[in-house]
Gaussian input, Z-matrix of N, CA and C with variables (Angstrom, degrees):
# hf/3-21g

backbone

0 1
 N
 C     1     B1
 C     2     B2     1     A1
 N     3     B3     2     A2     1     D1
 C     4     B4     3     A3     2     D2
 C     5     B5     4     A4     3     D3
 N     6     B6     5     A5     4     D4
 C     7     B7     6     A6     5     D5
 C     8     B8     7     A7     6     D6
 N     9     B9     8     A8     7     D7
 C    10    B10     9     A9     8     D8
 C    11    B11    10    A10     9     D9
 N    12    B12    11    A11    10    D10
 C    13    B13    12    A12    11    D11
 C    14    B14    13    A13    12    D12
 N    15    B15    14    A14    13    D13
 C    16    B16    15    A15    14    D14
 C    17    B17    16    A16    15    D15
 N    18    B18    17    A17    16    D16
 C    19    B19    18    A18    17    D17
 C    20    B20    19    A19    18    D18
 N    21    B21    20    A20    19    D19
 C    22    B22    21    A21    20    D20
 C    23    B23    22    A22    21    D21
 N    24    B24    23    A23    22    D22
 C    25    B25    24    A24    23    D23
 C    26    B26    25    A25    24    D24
 N    27    B27    26    A26    25    D25
 C    28    B28    27    A27    26    D26
 C    29    B29    28    A28    27    D27
 N    30    B30    29    A29    28    D28
 C    31    B31    30    A30    29    D29
 C    32    B32    31    A31    30    D30
 N    33    B33    32    A32    31    D31
 C    34    B34    33    A33    32    D32
 C    35    B35    34    A34    33    D33
 N    36    B36    35    A35    34    D34
 C    37    B37    36    A36    35    D35
 C    38    B38    37    A37    36    D36
 N    39    B39    38    A38    37    D37
 C    40    B40    39    A39    38    D38
 C    41    B41    40    A40    39    D39
 N    42    B42    41    A41    40    D40
 C    43    B43    42    A42    41    D41
 C    44    B44    43    A43    42    D42
 N    45    B45    44    A44    43    D43
 C    46    B46    45    A45    44    D44
 C    47    B47    46    A46    45    D45
 N    48    B48    47    A47    46    D46
 C    49    B49    48    A48    47    D47
 C    50    B50    49    A49    48    D48
 N    51    B51    50    A50    49    D49
 C    52    B52    51    A51    50    D50
 C    53    B53    52    A52    51    D51
 N    54    B54    53    A53    52    D52
 C    55    B55    54    A54    53    D53
 C    56    B56    55    A55    54    D54
 N    57    B57    56    A56    55    D55
 C    58    B58    57    A57    56    D56
 C    59    B59    58    A58    57    D57
 N    60    B60    59    A59    58    D58
 C    61    B61    60    A60    59    D59
 C    62    B62    61    A61    60    D60
 N    63    B63    62    A62    61    D61
 C    64    B64    63    A63    62    D62
 C    65    B65    64    A64    63    D63
 N    66    B66    65    A65    64    D64
 C    67    B67    66    A66    65    D65
 C    68    B68    67    A67    66    D66
 N    69    B69    68    A68    67    D67
 C    70    B70    69    A69    68    D68
 C    71    B71    70    A70    69    D69
 N    72    B72    71    A71    70    D70
 C    73    B73    72    A72    71    D71
 C    74    B74    73    A73    72    D72
 N    75    B75    74    A74    73    D73
 C    76    B76    75    A75    74    D74
 C    77    B77    76    A76    75    D75
 N    78    B78    77    A77    76    D76
 C    79    B79    78    A78    77    D77
 C    80    B80    79    A79    78    D78
 N    81    B81    80    A80    79    D79
 C    82    B82    81    A81    80    D80
 C    83    B83    82    A82    81    D81
 N    84    B84    83    A83    82    D82
 C    85    B85    84    A84    83    D83
 C    86    B86    85    A85    84    D84
 N    87    B87    86    A86    85    D85
 C    88    B88    87    A87    86    D86
 C    89    B89    88    A88    87    D87
 N    90    B90    89    A89    88    D88
 C    91    B91    90    A90    89    D89
 C    92    B92    91    A91    90    D90
 N    93    B93    92    A92    91    D91
 C    94    B94    93    A93    92    D92
 C    95    B95    94    A94    93    D93
 N    96    B96    95    A95    94    D94
 C    97    B97    96    A96    95    D95
 C    98    B98    97    A97    96    D96
 N    99    B99    98    A98    97    D97
 C   100   B100    99    A99    98    D98
 C   101   B101   100   A100    99    D99
 N   102   B102   101   A101   100   D100
 C   103   B103   102   A102   101   D101
 C   104   B104   103   A103   102   D102
 N   105   B105   104   A104   103   D103
 C   106   B106   105   A105   104   D104
 C   107   B107   106   A106   105   D105
 N   108   B108   107   A107   106   D106
 C   109   B109   108   A108   107   D107
 C   110   B110   109   A109   108   D108
 N   111   B111   110   A110   109   D109
 C   112   B112   111   A111   110   D110
 C   113   B113   112   A112   111   D111
 N   114   B114   113   A113   112   D112
 C   115   B115   114   A114   113   D113
 C   116   B116   115   A115   114   D114
 N   117   B117   116   A116   115   D115
 C   118   B118   117   A117   116   D116
 C   119   B119   118   A118   117   D117
 N   120   B120   119   A119   118   D118
 C   121   B121   120   A120   119   D119
 C   122   B122   121   A121   120   D120
 N   123   B123   122   A122   121   D121
 C   124   B124   123   A123   122   D122
 C   125   B125   124   A124   123   D123
 N   126   B126   125   A125   124   D124
 C   127   B127   126   A126   125   D125
 C   128   B128   127   A127   126   D126
 N   129   B129   128   A128   127   D127
 C   130   B130   129   A129   128   D128
 C   131   B131   130   A130   129   D129
 N   132   B132   131   A131   130   D130
 C   133   B133   132   A132   131   D131
 C   134   B134   133   A133   132   D132
 N   135   B135   134   A134   133   D133
 C   136   B136   135   A135   134   D134
 C   137   B137   136   A136   135   D135
 N   138   B138   137   A137   136   D136
 C   139   B139   138   A138   137   D137
 C   140   B140   139   A139   138   D138
 N   141   B141   140   A140   139   D139
 C   142   B142   141   A141   140   D140
 C   143   B143   142   A142   141   D141
 N   144   B144   143   A143   142   D142
 C   145   B145   144   A144   143   D143
 C   146   B146   145   A145   144   D144
 N   147   B147   146   A146   145   D145
 C   148   B148   147   A147   146   D146
 C   149   B149   148   A148   147   D147
 N   150   B150   149   A149   148   D148
 C   151   B151   150   A150   149   D149
 C   152   B152   151   A151   150   D150
 N   153   B153   152   A152   151   D151
 C   154   B154   153   A153   152   D152
 C   155   B155   154   A154   153   D153
 N   156   B156   155   A155   154   D154
 C   157   B157   156   A156   155   D155
 C   158   B158   157   A157   156   D156
 N   159   B159   158   A158   157   D157
 C   160   B160   159   A159   158   D158
 C   161   B161   160   A160   159   D159
 N   162   B162   161   A161   160   D160
 C   163   B163   162   A162   161   D161
 C   164   B164   163   A163   162   D162
 N   165   B165   164   A164   163   D163
 C   166   B166   165   A165   164   D164
 C   167   B167   166   A166   165   D165
 N   168   B168   167   A167   166   D166
 C   169   B169   168   A168   167   D167
 C   170   B170   169   A169   168   D168
 N   171   B171   170   A170   169   D169
 C   172   B172   171   A171   170   D170
 C   173   B173   172   A172   171   D171
 N   174   B174   173   A173   172   D172
 C   175   B175   174   A174   173   D173
 C   176   B176   175   A175   174   D174
 N   177   B177   176   A176   175   D175
 C   178   B178   177   A177   176   D176
 C   179   B179   178   A178   177   D177
 N   180   B180   179   A179   178   D178
 C   181   B181   180   A180   179   D179
 C   182   B182   181   A181   180   D180
 N   183   B183   182   A182   181   D181
 C   184   B184   183   A183   182   D182
 C   185   B185   184   A184   183   D183
 N   186   B186   185   A185   184   D184
 C   187   B187   186   A186   185   D185
 C   188   B188   187   A187   186   D186
 N   189   B189   188   A188   187   D187
 C   190   B190   189   A189   188   D188
 C   191   B191   190   A190   189   D189
 N   192   B192   191   A191   190   D190
 C   193   B193   192   A192   191   D191
 C   194   B194   193   A193   192   D192
 N   195   B195   194   A194   193   D193
 C   196   B196   195   A195   194   D194
 C   197   B197   196   A196   195   D195
 N   198   B198   197   A197   196   D196
 C   199   B199   198   A198   197   D197
 C   200   B200   199   A199   198   D198

   B1=1.4256
   B2=1.5486
   B3=1.3573
   B4=1.4991
   B5=1.4872
   B6=1.3105
   B7=1.3674
   B8=1.5430
   B9=1.2315
   B10=1.4558
   B11=1.4885
   B12=1.4617
   B13=1.3878
   B14=1.6513
   B15=1.2214
   B16=1.4035
   B17=1.3963
   B18=1.4181
   B19=1.5092
   B20=1.4798
   B21=1.3714
   B22=1.4328
   B23=1.5372
   B24=1.3531
   B25=1.3821
   B26=1.6197
   B27=1.3150
   B28=1.4975
   B29=1.4371
   B30=1.4306
   B31=1.3852
   B32=1.6157
   B33=1.3146
   B34=1.5031
   B35=1.5477
   B36=1.2221
   B37=1.4438
   B38=1.4467
   B39=1.3801
   B40=1.5119
   B41=1.5894
   B42=1.3584
   B43=1.5798
   B44=1.4880
   B45=1.2799
   B46=1.3722
   B47=1.6272
   B48=1.2989
   B49=1.4518
   B50=1.6342
   B51=1.4166
   B52=1.4155
   B53=1.4698
   B54=1.3838
   B55=1.4491
   B56=1.4758
   B57=1.2878
   B58=1.4794
   B59=1.5298
   B60=1.3259
   B61=1.4209
   B62=1.4844
   B63=1.2995
   B64=1.4438
   B65=1.5482
   B66=1.3646
   B67=1.4383
   B68=1.4661
   B69=1.2894
   B70=1.5514
   B71=1.5085
   B72=1.3492
   B73=1.4859
   B74=1.4876
   B75=1.2872
   B76=1.4590
   B77=1.4915
   B78=1.2859
   B79=1.5258
   B80=1.5266
   B81=1.3386
   B82=1.4397
   B83=1.5829
   B84=1.2462
   B85=1.5628
   B86=1.6473
   B87=1.3515
   B88=1.5368
   B89=1.5683
   B90=1.2761
   B91=1.4974
   B92=1.6005
   B93=1.3705
   B94=1.4175
   B95=1.5314
   B96=1.2484
   B97=1.5164
   B98=1.5632
   B99=1.2950
   B100=1.4548
   B101=1.4461
   B102=1.4249
   B103=1.4865
   B104=1.5511
   B105=1.2834
   B106=1.4860
   B107=1.5991
   B108=1.3335
   B109=1.4375
   B110=1.4754
   B111=1.3445
   B112=1.4578
   B113=1.5662
   B114=1.3137
   B115=1.4208
   B116=1.4890
   B117=1.3987
   B118=1.4716
   B119=1.5280
   B120=1.3350
   B121=1.5020
   B122=1.4202
   B123=1.2902
   B124=1.5267
   B125=1.5736
   B126=1.3641
   B127=1.3443
   B128=1.5842
   B129=1.2907
   B130=1.4944
   B131=1.5721
   B132=1.3636
   B133=1.5018
   B134=1.5521
   B135=1.3679
   B136=1.4752
   B137=1.5644
   B138=1.3870
   B139=1.4221
   B140=1.4417
   B141=1.3249
   B142=1.5759
   B143=1.4313
   B144=1.4075
   B145=1.4320
   B146=1.6331
   B147=1.4034
   B148=1.5771
   B149=1.5186
   B150=1.2529
   B151=1.4512
   B152=1.5928
   B153=1.3521
   B154=1.4529
   B155=1.5020
   B156=1.3462
   B157=1.3850
   B158=1.4770
   B159=1.3240
   B160=1.3953
   B161=1.4288
   B162=1.3422
   B163=1.3474
   B164=1.5492
   B165=1.3081
   B166=1.5060
   B167=1.5818
   B168=1.4240
   B169=1.5097
   B170=1.6221
   B171=1.2572
   B172=1.4617
   B173=1.5979
   B174=1.2699
   B175=1.5343
   B176=1.5076
   B177=1.3414
   B178=1.4767
   B179=1.5643
   B180=1.3369
   B181=1.4122
   B182=1.5187
   B183=1.3365
   B184=1.5563
   B185=1.5155
   B186=1.4021
   B187=1.3970
   B188=1.5693
   B189=1.3834
   B190=1.4425
   B191=1.5141
   B192=1.3556
   B193=1.4370
   B194=1.5124
   B195=1.2339
   B196=1.4883
   B197=1.4490
   B198=1.4575
   B199=1.4214
   B200=1.5333
   A1=109.56
   A2=113.60
   A3=116.80
   A4=108.79
   A5=110.09
   A6=122.36
   A7=117.55
   A8=123.41
   A9=127.77
   A10=106.62
   A11=112.37
   A12=118.18
   A13=104.31
   A14=115.08
   A15=119.19
   A16=118.20
   A17=113.93
   A18=117.51
   A19=103.67
   A20=118.66
   A21=125.04
   A22=105.18
   A23=116.89
   A24=121.32
   A25=109.53
   A26=114.39
   A27=115.41
   A28=115.53
   A29=118.93
   A30=123.19
   A31=107.41
   A32=116.24
   A33=117.60
   A34=109.54
   A35=121.67
   A36=124.54
   A37=111.46
   A38=115.13
   A39=114.60
   A40=114.64
   A41=111.54
   A42=116.18
   A43=105.76
   A44=125.21
   A45=125.50
   A46=109.47
   A47=115.47
   A48=120.87
   A49=109.90
   A50=114.49
   A51=119.20
   A52=113.77
   A53=115.64
   A54=120.03
   A55=112.50
   A56=111.62
   A57=121.51
   A58=107.32
   A59=119.94
   A60=120.72
   A61=108.27
   A62=111.68
   A63=123.44
   A64=116.42
   A65=115.36
   A66=123.00
   A67=112.58
   A68=114.91
   A69=117.26
   A70=105.19
   A71=108.84
   A72=119.03
   A73=105.41
   A74=123.32
   A75=131.05
   A76=106.73
   A77=117.07
   A78=119.12
   A79=112.41
   A80=115.27
   A81=124.10
   A82=105.54
   A83=111.46
   A84=117.32
   A85=109.62
   A86=110.16
   A87=109.80
   A88=111.55
   A89=114.85
   A90=121.08
   A91=112.92
   A92=112.87
   A93=115.40
   A94=112.17
   A95=117.72
   A96=125.39
   A97=109.97
   A98=116.22
   A99=120.01
   A100=114.71
   A101=116.19
   A102=121.52
   A103=106.26
   A104=120.57
   A105=125.35
   A106=109.03
   A107=113.87
   A108=115.45
   A109=115.91
   A110=114.78
   A111=120.74
   A112=109.52
   A113=117.73
   A114=125.24
   A115=110.54
   A116=116.46
   A117=119.37
   A118=109.73
   A119=122.70
   A120=117.28
   A121=107.31
   A122=126.27
   A123=123.17
   A124=113.03
   A125=113.96
   A126=117.99
   A127=113.51
   A128=115.10
   A129=119.56
   A130=110.69
   A131=113.79
   A132=116.31
   A133=112.75
   A134=114.44
   A135=114.38
   A136=114.76
   A137=113.28
   A138=114.39
   A139=111.44
   A140=115.37
   A141=121.78
   A142=109.04
   A143=120.34
   A144=120.63
   A145=103.81
   A146=107.58
   A147=111.81
   A148=110.83
   A149=120.49
   A150=122.88
   A151=111.93
   A152=113.04
   A153=114.64
   A154=106.56
   A155=115.83
   A156=119.54
   A157=114.97
   A158=129.06
   A159=126.77
   A160=115.55
   A161=123.02
   A162=123.68
   A163=117.47
   A164=110.60
   A165=120.20
   A166=107.49
   A167=112.05
   A168=117.56
   A169=106.52
   A170=118.50
   A171=119.05
   A172=107.71
   A173=118.41
   A174=117.38
   A175=108.87
   A176=116.08
   A177=116.68
   A178=109.70
   A179=119.77
   A180=124.08
   A181=107.56
   A182=114.51
   A183=116.43
   A184=111.67
   A185=117.81
   A186=120.77
   A187=106.52
   A188=113.85
   A189=116.33
   A190=112.06
   A191=117.54
   A192=118.75
   A193=120.70
   A194=108.91
   A195=121.80
   A196=108.98
   A197=117.99
   A198=120.77
   A199=107.33
   D1=127.77
   D2=-177.66
   D3=-97.29
   D4=164.42
   D5=177.00
   D6=-125.10
   D7=166.38
   D8=-179.30
   D9=-109.47
   D10=134.54
   D11=176.43
   D12=-123.38
   D13=120.05
   D14=171.61
   D15=-75.23
   D16=123.83
   D17=-178.51
   D18=-134.65
   D19=158.97
   D20=177.16
   D21=-70.66
   D22=164.34
   D23=178.00
   D24=-67.23
   D25=-29.21
   D26=178.39
   D27=-72.37
   D28=-32.42
   D29=174.53
   D30=-70.30
   D31=-42.31
   D32=-179.41
   D33=-62.56
   D34=-32.78
   D35=179.39
   D36=-73.87
   D37=-40.31
   D38=174.03
   D39=-65.11
   D40=-35.83
   D41=175.26
   D42=-59.87
   D43=-43.77
   D44=-173.00
   D45=-63.83
   D46=-30.34
   D47=-177.03
   D48=-68.44
   D49=-20.67
   D50=179.24
   D51=-96.90
   D52=3.05
   D53=178.73
   D54=-99.80
   D55=166.08
   D56=173.32
   D57=-106.94
   D58=163.71
   D59=-179.33
   D60=-62.13
   D61=128.98
   D62=177.41
   D63=90.52
   D64=-0.67
   D65=173.98
   D66=-67.95
   D67=138.56
   D68=169.18
   D69=-89.52
   D70=166.87
   D71=-177.89
   D72=-66.43
   D73=-30.67
   D74=-179.46
   D75=-65.32
   D76=-42.94
   D77=-179.66
   D78=-72.02
   D79=-38.50
   D80=178.07
   D81=-59.11
   D82=-58.74
   D83=-174.19
   D84=-58.53
   D85=-45.28
   D86=-179.74
   D87=-58.89
   D88=-46.04
   D89=172.60
   D90=-48.29
   D91=-55.22
   D92=-176.87
   D93=-65.59
   D94=-38.40
   D95=174.29
   D96=-56.77
   D97=-47.68
   D98=179.19
   D99=-66.58
   D100=-35.89
   D101=172.73
   D102=-61.68
   D103=-48.12
   D104=-172.89
   D105=-64.21
   D106=-36.95
   D107=175.33
   D108=-68.27
   D109=-41.40
   D110=176.78
   D111=-60.40
   D112=-45.12
   D113=-178.89
   D114=-60.53
   D115=-45.86
   D116=177.22
   D117=-65.62
   D118=-40.23
   D119=179.15
   D120=-69.60
   D121=-36.53
   D122=176.44
   D123=-59.03
   D124=-44.92
   D125=177.92
   D126=-64.38
   D127=-36.57
   D128=176.06
   D129=-65.49
   D130=-44.64
   D131=-178.87
   D132=-70.81
   D133=-26.76
   D134=-177.94
   D135=-95.43
   D136=1.41
   D137=179.93
   D138=-68.13
   D139=134.50
   D140=-175.52
   D141=-107.72
   D142=9.57
   D143=-178.25
   D144=-68.95
   D145=134.48
   D146=177.56
   D147=74.69
   D148=11.12
   D149=175.12
   D150=-99.40
   D151=152.85
   D152=173.88
   D153=-127.09
   D154=157.33
   D155=-177.67
   D156=-60.04
   D157=148.84
   D158=179.29
   D159=-58.50
   D160=-33.21
   D161=174.44
   D162=-58.69
   D163=-38.95
   D164=-179.30
   D165=-70.29
   D166=-40.84
   D167=-179.03
   D168=-64.98
   D169=-40.06
   D170=-175.16
   D171=-71.93
   D172=-38.00
   D173=178.03
   D174=-66.44
   D175=-38.88
   D176=-179.17
   D177=-66.28
   D178=-36.11
   D179=-178.58
   D180=-69.73
   D181=-41.40
   D182=179.21
   D183=-59.40
   D184=-42.66
   D185=-174.03
   D186=-69.63
   D187=-43.04
   D188=-173.10
   D189=-66.78
   D190=-42.16
   D191=174.55
   D192=-113.04
   D193=61.03
   D194=174.64
   D195=-71.68
   D196=139.94
   D197=178.65
   D198=-86.71

C-alpha cells in the first residue's frame, strides 16, 4: 500500500535531480536514505571523541597488567 507525501514543487524538482531516467520517487528516496544511513554510520565509526592514541592505551595496559 502506498502513501502520499506532500512536498513543494522545489523539493520535487530537487528530488528529480537525484533520479535516473525511469526512477520512481520511491527509488530515489530509498537511495537517498540509504546514503544518509551510510554517512551516519561512517561518522559514528570515525568519531574520535573519548578516544586515546594507541600508544597511550598500550602504556596504560602495560602498567595495569604488569607481571
